[in-house]
C-alpha positions in Angstrom: -3.6 -14.0 -13.0 -2.9 -13.2 -16.6 -3.4 -10.0 -18.4 -4.5 -8.8 -21.9 -2.6 -5.6 -22.7 -3.0 -5.6 -26.5 -6.0 -5.9 -28.8 -6.8 -8.9 -31.0 -5.7 -11.7 -28.5 -6.9 -15.2 -29.4 -5.3 -17.4 -26.7 -6.4 -17.7 -23.0 -2.7 -17.1 -22.1 -3.4 -13.5 -23.2 -0.3 -11.3 -22.7 1.3 -13.2 -19.8 1.2 -13.1 -16.0 0.9 -10.1 -13.6 4.2 -8.7 -12.4 5.5 -9.2 -8.9 4.6 -6.4 -6.6 1.3 -5.9 -8.4 -2.0 -7.8 -8.6 -4.3 -8.2 -11.6 -8.0 -8.9 -11.2 -9.9 -10.6 -14.0 -9.9 -8.7 -17.4 -6.8 -6.7 -16.4 -5.2 -4.7 -19.2 -1.7 -4.3 -17.7 0.8 -6.6 -15.9 1.0 -3.8 -13.3 -2.7 -3.2 -13.0 -3.0 -2.4 -9.2 -0.1 -1.9 -6.8 0.0 -4.3 -3.9 -0.9 -1.7 -1.4 1.7 -1.3 1.4 4.1 -2.9 3.8 1.6 -5.4 5.2 0.8 -7.0 1.8 2.9 -8.9 -0.7 2.1 -9.8 -4.3 4.1 -12.6 -6.0 4.3 -13.1 -9.7 0.9 -13.7 -11.1 -1.1 -12.5 -8.1 -4.9 -12.0 -8.6 -5.2 -10.3 -5.2 -2.8 -9.1 -2.4 -1.7 -11.5 0.3 -1.2 -10.5 4.0 2.3 -10.7 5.3 2.6 -13.8 7.6 2.8 -13.3 11.4 6.4 -12.9 12.5 7.5 -11.7 9.1 8.2 -8.3 7.6 8.7 -6.5 4.3 10.6 -3.4 5.6 12.5 -2.1 8.6 10.9 0.5 10.8 11.4 4.1 9.9 9.1 5.3 12.7 6.6 6.7 10.2 3.1 5.6 9.2 2.9 3.5 6.0 1.1 4.6 2.7 -2.6 5.3 3.1 -2.3 6.0 6.8 -1.5 9.0 9.1 -0.6 9.3 12.8 -3.7 10.2 14.8 -2.0 11.9 17.7 -5.4 12.8 19.3 -5.7 9.1 20.4 -2.4 8.1 21.9 -1.7 4.4 22.1 -0.2 2.8 25.3 2.3 0.5 23.7 4.3 -0.6 26.8 5.7 -4.0 26.0 6.7 -6.5 28.6 6.5 -4.1 31.5 8.0 -5.6 34.7 8.3 -2.6 37.0 6.6 0.6 38.0 8.9 2.4 35.6 7.4 1.7 32.1 9.7 1.6 29.2 8.4 0.9 25.7 8.9 1.1 22.0 6.3 3.7 21.0 4.3 2.5 18.0 2.5 5.0 15.8 -1.2 5.2 16.2 -1.6 4.9 12.4 -5.1 5.2 11.0 -6.5 5.3 7.5 -6.4 8.6 5.7 -9.9 10.2 5.5 -12.2 9.0 2.7 -11.6 11.2 -0.3 -7.9 11.4 0.2 -4.9 9.2 -0.6 -1.2 8.8 0.4 1.5 6.9 -1.5 4.5 7.5 0.7 5.4 7.0 4.4 4.9 9.8 6.9 2.9 10.8 9.9 1.2 14.1 9.1 -2.4 14.3 8.1 -1.5 16.9 5.5 0.2 14.0 3.5 -3.3 12.6 2.8 -3.9 14.3 -0.5 -7.5 15.1 -1.6 -8.7 13.2 -4.7 -9.3 15.3 -7.8 -12.9 16.6 -7.7 -12.9 16.5 -11.5 -12.4 12.7 -11.5 -13.5 11.2 -8.2 -14.0 12.1 -4.6 -13.7 8.4 -3.5 -10.4 6.8 -2.4 -9.6 3.1 -2.4 -10.1 1.0 0.8 -6.3 1.2 1.5 -6.3 5.0 0.8 -3.3 4.6 -1.5 -5.1 5.8 -4.6 -8.4 7.4 -5.8 -11.1 5.5 -7.6 -11.5 7.1 -11.1 -15.0 7.4 -12.5 -14.2 9.9 -15.3 -11.5 11.7 -17.1 -10.9 15.3 -16.0 -13.7 17.4 -17.6 -14.9 14.4 -19.7 -17.5 11.7 -19.7 -17.3 8.5 -17.7 -15.1 5.6 -18.9 -15.1 1.9 -18.1 -11.4 1.4 -17.8 -9.5 4.1 -15.9 -6.2 4.0 -14.0 -5.3 6.5 -11.3 -1.8 7.9 -11.7 -0.7 8.8 -8.1 2.3 10.8 -9.2 0.1 13.3 -11.2 -3.1 12.7 -9.3 -4.9 12.2 -12.6 -7.0 9.5 -14.2 -5.9 7.8 -17.4 -7.9 5.9 -20.0 -6.3 2.5 -20.1 -8.2 1.5 -23.2 -5.7 3.7 -25.0 -2.7 1.4 -25.3 -0.3 4.3 -25.3 -1.4 5.1 -21.7 -1.0 1.7 -20.1 0.2 2.1 -16.5 3.2 -0.2 -16.8 5.9 2.2 -15.6 4.0 4.8 -13.6 5.3 3.4 -10.3 8.7 1.6 -10.0 8.8 -2.0 -8.9 9.4 -2.8 -5.2 8.4 0.5 -3.6 6.5 0.8 -0.3 3.4 0.0 -2.3 4.7 -2.9 -4.4 6.2 -5.5 -1.9 6.6 -8.9 -3.4 8.5 -10.9 -0.7 8.7 -11.3 3.1 11.5 -12.0 5.5 11.3 -13.7 8.9 11.7 -11.5 11.9 15.3 -11.7 13.2 16.4 -12.3 16.8 16.2 -9.1 18.8 13.3 -7.8 16.8 9.5 -8.1 16.6 7.3 -7.6 13.5 3.9 -6.0 13.2 1.9 -5.5 10.0 5.0 -6.2 7.8 7.3 -3.8 9.7 10.3 -4.9 11.8 11.0 -3.1 15.1 13.9 -3.6 17.6 12.8 -5.2 20.9 12.6 -2.5 23.7 14.8 -2.2 26.8 13.1 -3.1 30.1 14.0 -1.3 33.3 13.8 -3.4 36.4 13.2 -1.8 39.9 14.9 -3.1 43.0 12.7 -2.4 46.0 
């Protein structure tokens, strides 16, 4: 997808293509309009929407923490025993990662619910579907605007119709939210939702 980040454009080529790690819906005003959204998505150069990581591929190694937009719901433990062959289960415990509550967002990795930050009540109480940002409907203390961008580092809404506030550099390329490539799962590992885990040890019983 191409973008139009200056006024007075007269060619359908506009300002060029969307940058890798980001996607740009129609009528985007920046080459970094929307971050790709986490470890299970990749956005190649010119993406109009995120693409799910292929089965058996990953974008990052496991760090045993929930990805952006999610927290570890310890109230509902997951039985993740893999390949059990005896009465003594051994497994690789996978986090029970669930979306942060509506009205909150989370840009980094981590398990605690407290990392899900409330959206600014002066701008919006609604978070995106991936819970990695808030949906802006107005500037703080001001009237509604049509083109707003949520700056996750300052938890504020910016008017992107003001060219001096374009969100090109608000989030560095290739963070946990801006994956643009995927790797095949190596031998000795398995990959789930874009994350690579080591295969677990199995204990055998000799009755």
